[in-house]
C-alpha positions as a LaTeX table, in Angstrom:
\begin{tabular}{lrrr}
\hline
Residue & $x$ (\AA) & $y$ (\AA) & $z$ (\AA) \\
\hline
Met1 & 71.79 & $-6.64$ & 23.65 \\
Cys2 & 72.82 & $-5.67$ & 27.16 \\
Ser3 & 72.61 & $-8.12$ & 30.05 \\
Ser4 & 69.64 & $-6.24$ & 31.48 \\
Asp5 & 67.59 & $-7.78$ & 28.65 \\
Leu6 & 67.94 & $-11.26$ & 30.20 \\
Gly7 & 64.44 & $-12.49$ & 30.96 \\
Glu8 & 62.93 & $-9.39$ & 29.28 \\
Pro9 & 59.49 & $-10.29$ & 27.81 \\
Leu10 & 59.57 & $-7.61$ & 25.12 \\
Val11 & 62.40 & $-9.37$ & 23.27 \\
Arg12 & 60.07 & $-12.33$ & 22.69 \\
Pro13 & 58.80 & $-12.59$ & 19.09 \\
Gly14 & 55.01 & $-12.59$ & 19.07 \\
Val15 & 54.58 & $-11.11$ & 22.54 \\
Ile16 & 51.78 & $-8.76$ & 21.39 \\
Pro17 & 49.64 & $-11.54$ & 19.84 \\
Leu18 & 50.26 & $-13.63$ & 22.96 \\
Leu19 & 48.96 & $-10.85$ & 25.21 \\
Thr20 & 45.96 & $-10.41$ & 22.93 \\
Gln21 & 45.13 & $-14.11$ & 23.33 \\
Leu22 & 45.58 & $-13.92$ & 27.10 \\
Arg23 & 43.27 & $-10.89$ & 27.29 \\
Ala24 & 40.54 & $-12.94$ & 25.58 \\
Leu25 & 40.62 & $-15.72$ & 28.21 \\
Asp26 & 37.41 & $-16.13$ & 30.21 \\
Gly27 & 37.83 & $-15.23$ & 33.86 \\
Leu28 & 41.06 & $-13.24$ & 33.44 \\
Gln29 & 40.76 & $-10.24$ & 35.74 \\
His30 & 44.07 & $-8.46$ & 35.28 \\
Leu31 & 46.75 & $-8.43$ & 32.59 \\
Val32 & 50.05 & $-6.95$ & 33.78 \\
Leu33 & 53.55 & $-7.09$ & 32.32 \\
Thr34 & 56.90 & $-6.65$ & 34.07 \\
Thr35 & 59.70 & $-5.19$ & 31.95 \\
Asn36 & 63.06 & $-3.47$ & 32.27 \\
Gly37 & 61.64 & $-0.67$ & 30.11 \\
Leu38 & 64.46 & $-0.50$ & 27.56 \\
Leu39 & 62.21 & $-1.60$ & 24.66 \\
Leu40 & 59.04 & $-0.06$ & 26.02 \\
Ser41 & 59.06 & 3.03 & 23.79 \\
Arg42 & 58.70 & 0.74 & 20.75 \\
His43 & 55.88 & $-1.38$ & 22.14 \\
Ala44 & 53.83 & 0.70 & 24.60 \\
Ala45 & 51.03 & 1.61 & 22.18 \\
Asp46 & 50.71 & $-1.98$ & 20.92 \\
Leu47 & 50.68 & $-3.30$ & 24.50 \\
Ala48 & 47.76 & $-1.06$ & 25.35 \\
Thr49 & 45.93 & $-2.11$ & 22.18 \\
Ala50 & 46.50 & $-5.77$ & 23.12 \\
Gly51 & 44.59 & $-5.16$ & 26.35 \\
Leu52 & 47.40 & $-4.64$ & 28.86 \\
Glu53 & 46.21 & $-2.55$ & 31.83 \\
Arg54 & 49.31 & $-1.97$ & 33.95 \\
Ile55 & 53.01 & $-2.25$ & 33.58 \\
Asn56 & 55.68 & $-2.90$ & 36.20 \\
Val57 & 58.95 & $-1.29$ & 35.15 \\
Ser58 & 62.22 & $-2.20$ & 36.83 \\
Ile59 & 64.60 & 0.65 & 37.64 \\
Asp60 & 68.01 & 0.33 & 39.29 \\
Ser61 & 69.08 & 3.96 & 39.44 \\
Leu62 & 68.01 & 7.48 & 38.47 \\
Arg63 & 71.62 & 8.40 & 37.76 \\
His64 & 72.78 & 7.90 & 34.18 \\
Asn65 & 76.25 & 6.47 & 34.82 \\
Arg66 & 75.08 & 4.24 & 37.66 \\
Phe67 & 72.15 & 2.93 & 35.62 \\
His68 & 74.54 & 2.14 & 32.75 \\
Asp69 & 76.93 & 0.30 & 35.10 \\
Ile70 & 74.31 & $-1.75$ & 36.97 \\
Thr71 & 72.50 & $-2.80$ & 33.79 \\
Arg72 & 75.80 & $-3.32$ & 31.97 \\
Gly73 & 75.00 & $-1.04$ & 29.07 \\
Gly74 & 71.42 & 0.12 & 29.57 \\
Ser75 & 70.37 & 3.68 & 28.81 \\
Leu76 & 68.42 & 5.70 & 31.37 \\
Ile77 & 67.33 & 8.05 & 28.58 \\
Glu78 & 65.74 & 5.15 & 26.69 \\
Trp79 & 64.16 & 3.92 & 29.92 \\
Cys80 & 62.56 & 7.35 & 30.45 \\
Arg81 & 61.29 & 7.37 & 26.88 \\
Gly82 & 59.71 & 4.01 & 27.55 \\
Ile83 & 57.74 & 4.97 & 30.63 \\
Asp84 & 56.67 & 8.24 & 28.99 \\
Ala85 & 55.33 & 6.19 & 26.08 \\
Ala86 & 53.57 & 3.82 & 28.50 \\
Glu87 & 51.89 & 6.71 & 30.30 \\
Lys88 & 50.87 & 8.29 & 26.97 \\
Ala89 & 49.34 & 4.94 & 25.92 \\
Gly90 & 47.19 & 4.93 & 29.06 \\
Leu91 & 49.03 & 2.21 & 30.96 \\
Ala92 & 49.18 & 2.47 & 34.74 \\
Val93 & 52.84 & 2.53 & 35.80 \\
Lys94 & 54.45 & 0.91 & 38.81 \\
Leu95 & 58.20 & 1.04 & 39.47 \\
Asn96 & 60.14 & $-1.91$ & 40.89 \\
Val97 & 63.41 & $-1.15$ & 42.69 \\
Val98 & 65.69 & $-3.87$ & 44.03 \\
Val99 & 67.53 & $-2.10$ & 46.84 \\
Met100 & 71.22 & $-2.98$ & 47.20 \\
Ala101 & 73.40 & $-1.69$ & 50.04 \\
Gly102 & 76.21 & 0.54 & 48.85 \\
Val103 & 74.91 & 0.43 & 45.28 \\
Asn104 & 71.60 & 2.28 & 45.01 \\
Asp105 & 70.20 & 2.46 & 48.55 \\
Asp106 & 71.20 & 6.13 & 48.71 \\
Glu107 & 68.54 & 6.83 & 46.06 \\
Val108 & 65.53 & 5.59 & 48.02 \\
Val109 & 64.27 & 9.11 & 48.72 \\
Asp110 & 64.84 & 10.09 & 45.08 \\
Phe111 & 62.80 & 7.11 & 43.87 \\
Val112 & 59.83 & 8.03 & 46.07 \\
Arg113 & 60.00 & 11.69 & 45.07 \\
Phe114 & 60.23 & 10.79 & 41.37 \\
Ala115 & 57.30 & 8.34 & 41.49 \\
Ser116 & 55.00 & 10.37 & 43.75 \\
Gln117 & 55.40 & 13.49 & 41.60 \\
Arg118 & 53.85 & 11.55 & 38.71 \\
Gly119 & 51.24 & 9.74 & 40.79 \\
Trp120 & 52.91 & 6.36 & 40.34 \\
Ser121 & 53.61 & 3.54 & 42.76 \\
Val122 & 57.15 & 2.47 & 43.61 \\
Arg123 & 57.93 & $-0.87$ & 45.23 \\
Phe124 & 61.17 & $-1.50$ & 47.07 \\
Ile125 & 62.13 & $-5.15$ & 46.73 \\
Glu126 & 64.56 & $-6.59$ & 49.23 \\
Tyr127 & 67.59 & $-8.15$ & 47.55 \\
Met128 & 67.26 & $-11.92$ & 47.71 \\
Pro129 & 70.06 & $-14.45$ & 48.41 \\
Leu130 & 69.97 & $-16.11$ & 44.99 \\
Ser131 & 72.69 & $-18.01$ & 43.16 \\
Gly132 & 75.54 & $-15.70$ & 42.17 \\
Asn133 & 74.76 & $-13.34$ & 45.04 \\
His134 & 76.86 & $-10.17$ & 44.65 \\
Tyr135 & 75.06 & $-7.58$ & 46.76 \\
Thr136 & 73.82 & $-6.98$ & 50.30 \\
Ala137 & 70.18 & $-6.43$ & 51.22 \\
Val138 & 68.85 & $-3.44$ & 53.18 \\
Asp139 & 66.28 & $-4.06$ & 55.94 \\
Glu140 & 62.84 & $-2.60$ & 55.34 \\
Gln141 & 62.92 & $-0.71$ & 58.64 \\
Ile142 & 65.99 & 1.22 & 57.49 \\
Leu143 & 64.11 & 2.32 & 54.36 \\
His144 & 61.17 & 3.49 & 56.46 \\
Glu145 & 63.51 & 5.52 & 58.65 \\
Arg146 & 65.21 & 7.19 & 55.69 \\
Leu147 & 61.89 & 8.19 & 54.15 \\
Glu148 & 60.62 & 9.52 & 57.46 \\
Gln149 & 63.78 & 11.57 & 57.91 \\
Ala150 & 63.27 & 13.01 & 54.43 \\
Gly151 & 59.81 & 14.23 & 55.43 \\
Phe152 & 57.65 & 11.62 & 53.73 \\
Ala153 & 54.55 & 10.67 & 55.75 \\
Leu154 & 53.47 & 7.14 & 54.84 \\
Thr155 & 50.03 & 5.79 & 55.77 \\
Pro156 & 49.41 & 2.03 & 55.59 \\
Leu157 & 46.84 & 1.00 & 52.98 \\
Pro158 & 44.46 & $-1.97$ & 53.20 \\
Ser159 & 45.87 & $-5.09$ & 51.60 \\
Ala160 & 44.83 & $-5.34$ & 47.96 \\
Lys161 & 44.61 & $-8.69$ & 46.16 \\
Ile162 & 46.65 & $-7.46$ & 43.21 \\
Ala163 & 49.35 & $-6.12$ & 45.53 \\
Gly164 & 50.40 & $-9.68$ & 46.26 \\
Ser165 & 53.08 & $-9.80$ & 48.93 \\
Ala166 & 53.70 & $-6.02$ & 48.95 \\
Arg167 & 52.83 & $-3.88$ & 51.96 \\
Glu168 & 51.59 & $-0.60$ & 50.53 \\
Tyr169 & 51.46 & 2.96 & 51.86 \\
Ser170 & 50.05 & 6.22 & 50.56 \\
Val171 & 52.40 & 9.20 & 50.37 \\
Ala172 & 50.89 & 12.26 & 52.09 \\
Gly173 & 50.24 & 15.18 & 49.77 \\
Thr174 & 50.53 & 13.07 & 46.60 \\
Thr175 & 48.61 & 10.40 & 44.69 \\
Gly176 & 51.67 & 8.15 & 44.76 \\
Lys177 & 52.16 & 4.93 & 46.69 \\
Val178 & 55.12 & 3.13 & 48.22 \\
Gly179 & 55.29 & $-0.63$ & 48.59 \\
Phe180 & 57.77 & $-2.94$ & 50.33 \\
Ile181 & 58.45 & $-6.57$ & 49.45 \\
Ser182 & 60.83 & $-7.89$ & 52.09 \\
Ala183 & 60.98 & $-11.67$ & 52.24 \\
Arg184 & 64.02 & $-11.67$ & 54.52 \\
Ser185 & 63.52 & $-8.87$ & 57.05 \\
Cys186 & 59.69 & $-9.04$ & 57.05 \\
Pro187 & 58.78 & $-12.58$ & 55.93 \\
Phe188 & 55.43 & $-13.01$ & 54.20 \\
Cys189 & 55.70 & $-16.62$ & 53.04 \\
Arg190 & 52.53 & $-17.81$ & 54.79 \\
Gln191 & 50.50 & $-15.15$ & 52.93 \\
Cys192 & 52.19 & $-15.63$ & 49.55 \\
Asn193 & 49.80 & $-16.62$ & 46.74 \\
Arg194 & 52.30 & $-16.65$ & 43.86 \\
Leu195 & 53.22 & $-19.54$ & 41.57 \\
Arg196 & 56.06 & $-19.28$ & 39.06 \\
Val197 & 56.87 & $-20.78$ & 35.68 \\
Thr198 & 60.53 & $-21.03$ & 34.68 \\
Ala199 & 61.93 & $-20.23$ & 31.25 \\
Tyr200 & 61.82 & $-23.99$ & 30.60 \\
Gly201 & 58.12 & $-24.45$ & 31.38 \\
Glu202 & 58.56 & $-25.80$ & 34.91 \\
Gly203 & 56.06 & $-24.67$ & 37.53 \\
Arg204 & 57.38 & $-23.85$ & 41.01 \\
Gly205 & 55.58 & $-22.95$ & 44.20 \\
Cys206 & 58.32 & $-20.64$ & 45.44 \\
Leu207 & 61.12 & $-18.54$ & 43.98 \\
Phe208 & 63.56 & $-20.62$ & 46.03 \\
Ser209 & 62.18 & $-24.02$ & 45.05 \\
Cys210 & 64.75 & $-26.13$ & 43.23 \\
Glu211 & 62.19 & $-28.68$ & 42.06 \\
Gly212 & 58.83 & $-28.25$ & 40.38 \\
Ile213 & 56.34 & $-29.73$ & 37.94 \\
Asn214 & 56.80 & $-29.79$ & 34.17 \\
Leu215 & 53.92 & $-27.75$ & 32.79 \\
Lys216 & 55.14 & $-27.66$ & 29.20 \\
Pro217 & 53.22 & $-30.72$ & 27.90 \\
Ala218 & 49.93 & $-29.42$ & 29.30 \\
Leu219 & 50.59 & $-25.92$ & 27.95 \\
Glu220 & 51.53 & $-27.17$ & 24.49 \\
Ala221 & 48.46 & $-29.42$ & 24.36 \\
Phe222 & 46.13 & $-26.72$ & 25.74 \\
Asp223 & 45.11 & $-29.32$ & 28.33 \\
Asp224 & 43.23 & $-27.17$ & 30.83 \\
Val225 & 42.29 & $-30.12$ & 33.03 \\
Gln226 & 45.87 & $-31.32$ & 33.45 \\
Leu227 & 47.18 & $-27.78$ & 33.86 \\
Lys228 & 44.67 & $-27.03$ & 36.62 \\
Lys229 & 45.66 & $-30.28$ & 38.34 \\
His230 & 49.34 & $-29.32$ & 38.26 \\
Leu231 & 48.71 & $-25.77$ & 39.49 \\
Thr232 & 46.53 & $-27.01$ & 42.34 \\
Arg233 & 49.29 & $-29.41$ & 43.35 \\
Leu234 & 51.89 & $-26.62$ & 43.25 \\
Ala235 & 49.70 & $-24.40$ & 45.43 \\
Ala236 & 49.29 & $-27.19$ & 47.97 \\
Gln237 & 53.05 & $-27.76$ & 48.06 \\
Lys238 & 53.99 & $-24.13$ & 48.75 \\
Pro239 & 56.51 & $-24.15$ & 51.62 \\
Pro240 & 55.84 & $-22.23$ & 54.88 \\
His241 & 59.14 & $-20.38$ & 54.36 \\
Tyr242 & 61.66 & $-20.12$ & 51.57 \\
Glu243 & 64.77 & $-22.27$ & 51.32 \\
Ser244 & 67.94 & $-20.18$ & 51.36 \\
Leu245 & 71.07 & $-21.05$ & 49.42 \\
Ser246 & 72.72 & $-22.20$ & 52.63 \\
Gln247 & 70.17 & $-25.01$ & 52.71 \\
Gly248 & 71.32 & $-26.38$ & 49.41 \\
Gly249 & 69.36 & $-24.36$ & 46.85 \\
Gln250 & 70.90 & $-23.07$ & 43.63 \\
Val251 & 68.34 & $-20.72$ & 42.10 \\
Val252 & 69.10 & $-18.44$ & 39.15 \\
Met253 & 66.61 & $-15.58$ & 38.86 \\
Ser254 & 66.93 & $-15.19$ & 35.08 \\
Ala255 & 65.65 & $-18.76$ & 34.65 \\
Val256 & 62.81 & $-18.53$ & 37.16 \\
Gly257 & 61.37 & $-15.13$ & 36.37 \\
Gly258 & 59.69 & $-12.55$ & 38.52 \\
\hline
\end{tabular}
């Protein structure tokens, strides 16, 4: 297993039955999964049967050697097979790209061209200053300028609830979309509506929160009342802006999740 499988939901035994149970919950409006795509070709049809509607697929590079290096062993060919299988199964596809200066930022135009040709959305996620920081972020404005220079005309779209913190744009002449999630260069903390659950069952109000609430007992007991109480408390405690590592945080993304 390559390191790109860390935090990958499709390695979880029983993920399909879990999604089926989630789909049956009263009041659930959307069921979406985020994956690195390397196991997607095996599971796409079953995911669609389980009731999944959309899939967010992470992609670090469209160049085979670079993809292999960044993911420490991942195969771009297998990734492509996965998203082809997802599209064949009827799943809506959205690409997530974490942009890193000097690593893959020279592929921004390629990512938009690739996604828009297939009518997909691509979201550029600003690299975050997490624990073990190895890369440098690229400001959102720089990405806009590069796309404009390449001839892409982007038109702002109305904010959609499911878009979360992303600012979305249509791509002229295509059915594709481009989104930007830039917590550092274009902060959106006051509009953020996301709560997170770590790999250990701890709920957190922010990706950068070092403390949270243990949700595991309520989840294991199927205690909806207690779980709602905890989630309401987490929402009320969401900070007005994230805490950076320089302020004492030590956050590891693989433990928190996306």
